[in-house]
C-alpha positions in Angstrom: -5.6 -114.9 -227.9 -4.5 -117.6 -225.6 -1.5 -116.8 -223.4 -0.3 -120.1 -222.7 3.4 -119.1 -222.1 4.0 -117.4 -218.7 7.7 -116.4 -218.2 9.1 -114.4 -215.2 12.0 -112.5 -216.9 12.9 -110.6 -213.7 11.6 -111.5 -210.2 10.6 -108.3 -208.1 12.6 -107.8 -204.8 12.6 -105.3 -201.9 14.7 -103.1 -204.2 13.4 -103.3 -207.7 10.1 -104.3 -209.6 10.1 -107.4 -211.9 8.6 -108.5 -215.2 6.7 -111.2 -216.5 6.2 -111.8 -220.3 2.9 -113.6 -221.6 3.2 -115.2 -225.0 0.2 -116.5 -227.4 0.5 -119.5 -229.3 0.3 -117.0 -232.5 3.3 -115.5 -231.2 2.1 -112.2 -230.1 3.4 -111.3 -226.5 3.1 -108.7 -223.8 5.0 -107.7 -220.6 3.4 -107.1 -217.1 5.1 -105.4 -214.4 5.5 -107.1 -211.2 5.8 -104.3 -208.4 8.8 -104.4 -205.9 8.0 -105.4 -202.5 7.5 -102.3 -200.3 6.3 -103.4 -196.8 6.7 -106.3 -194.8 5.1 -105.9 -191.1 3.8 -108.3 -188.6 0.2 -108.1 -187.0 2.0 -107.0 -183.8 5.8 -106.6 -183.0 4.9 -107.2 -179.0 3.0 -110.0 -177.4 2.3 -110.7 -173.7 3.3 -114.1 -172.3 0.4 -116.3 -171.5 1.8 -119.7 -171.5 0.9 -120.5 -174.9 2.8 -120.5 -178.3 2.5 -116.9 -179.8 2.5 -116.5 -183.7 2.2 -113.1 -185.1 1.0 -112.9 -188.5 3.1 -111.2 -191.5 1.4 -109.0 -194.0 3.1 -107.9 -197.1 2.7 -105.3 -199.8 4.0 -104.3 -203.1 4.6 -100.8 -204.0 1.2 -100.0 -205.4 -0.4 -101.3 -201.9 -1.4 -104.8 -203.0 -1.2 -107.5 -200.5 1.0 -110.5 -201.4 -0.4 -114.0 -201.0 1.2 -116.0 -198.3 2.4 -119.5 -199.9 1.9 -118.3 -203.5 4.4 -115.1 -203.2 6.3 -115.9 -200.1 6.5 -118.2 -197.1 6.9 -117.8 -193.5 9.1 -119.3 -191.1 8.7 -118.9 -187.2 11.5 -119.4 -184.7 10.9 -122.6 -182.7 9.3 -122.4 -179.1 7.5 -118.9 -179.0 6.3 -119.4 -175.5 9.1 -118.0 -173.3 9.6 -114.0 -173.0 12.3 -113.2 -175.4 13.1 -111.8 -178.9 12.0 -114.0 -181.7 12.9 -114.0 -185.5 10.3 -114.6 -188.3 11.9 -115.1 -191.8 10.0 -114.3 -195.1 11.1 -116.0 -198.0 9.7 -114.7 -201.5 8.9 -116.9 -204.2 6.9 -116.9 -207.8 7.3 -113.7 -209.3 9.3 -112.5 -206.1 12.8 -113.2 -204.8 14.7 -112.6 -201.5 14.4 -113.1 -197.7 13.5 -110.6 -195.0 13.7 -111.2 -191.3 11.6 -109.5 -188.8 11.8 -109.6 -184.8 9.1 -109.5 -182.3 9.0 -109.6 -178.6 7.3 -111.9 -176.1 7.0 -109.7 -172.8 6.3 -110.5 -169.3 2.7 -109.5 -168.3 2.4 -106.3 -166.1 1.7 -106.7 -162.4 -1.1 -104.0 -161.6 -1.9 -104.8 -158.1 0.6 -105.3 -155.3 0.2 -106.2 -151.6 1.0 -103.0 -149.7 0.3 -103.7 -146.1 3.9 -105.2 -145.6 2.6 -108.9 -144.4 2.2 -111.2 -147.0 -0.1 -114.1 -146.1 -2.0 -116.7 -147.9 -5.1 -114.8 -146.7 -4.4 -111.3 -147.5 -3.0 -112.1 -150.9 -6.2 -113.8 -151.8 -8.3 -111.3 -150.5 -6.2 -108.2 -152.4 -6.4 -110.2 -155.5 -8.8 -111.1 -157.9 -9.1 -114.7 -159.7 -7.6 -113.0 -162.7 -4.7 -111.3 -161.2 -3.8 -114.6 -159.2 -4.0 -116.7 -162.4 -1.7 -113.7 -164.1 0.8 -114.1 -161.1 1.1 -117.8 -161.7 1.5 -117.4 -165.2 4.2 -114.6 -164.6 6.0 -117.2 -162.2 6.1 -119.7 -165.1 7.3 -117.1 -167.5 10.3 -115.8 -165.1 11.3 -119.5 -164.6 11.7 -119.9 -168.4 13.4 -116.6 -169.3 16.8 -117.6 -168.3 16.7 -120.6 -170.8 16.0 -118.4 -173.6 18.8 -117.8 -175.5 17.4 -114.9 -177.4 16.7 -112.9 -174.1 19.0 -110.1 -173.4 21.1 -109.8 -170.3 18.9 -106.9 -169.2 15.9 -108.9 -169.8 17.1 -111.7 -167.7 18.0 -109.4 -165.1 14.6 -107.7 -165.0 13.1 -111.2 -164.8 15.2 -112.3 -161.8 14.5 -108.8 -159.9 10.6 -109.5 -160.5 10.9 -112.9 -159.7 12.5 -112.2 -156.4 9.8 -109.7 -155.8 7.2 -112.2 -156.6 8.3 -114.9 -154.7 6.7 -114.2 -151.3 3.4 -113.7 -153.0 3.8 -116.9 -154.9 4.6 -118.8 -151.7 1.9 -117.2 -150.0 -0.6 -118.6 -152.8 1.1 -122.0 -152.5 0.4 -121.9 -148.6 4.2 -121.5 -147.8 4.3 -118.4 -145.8 2.7 -117.9 -142.5 
């Protein structure tokens, strides 16, 4: 048999399975089940700010555990930006044998500061002595992130307040790194 005619009689969704009917030129036909969409997950729900655009990948599976194919079974739309700390939405729109739209949220967080100057005197020399080159780069990246978080409409008020508090604590260190402190 040559099943040339393929007709989606019911598209699968997150709530129910679907059906596809295959018909041969001789008139014989059969129906296959399209399993419902059972899971949509992100490769990560939390990324750490690094100054670059972040793009978590999307993994979609049906109720039998089969992975759906991006661009054939669904498309993904990412929020613009994705460089500054805050919450971002990913929209998954189903197509082909599937229908519906699902959104997922992920968070771009500030990096943690694990080393601090503890002697009370902040100067360029003791900041540079107390921190590795990686930590200095981390502090500069953190400073850039804090500057941008206020402009992120998706950042919560608590996140903005946290960013302001960290920025205030970080300011003397950044000033020392830039040679502004004594």
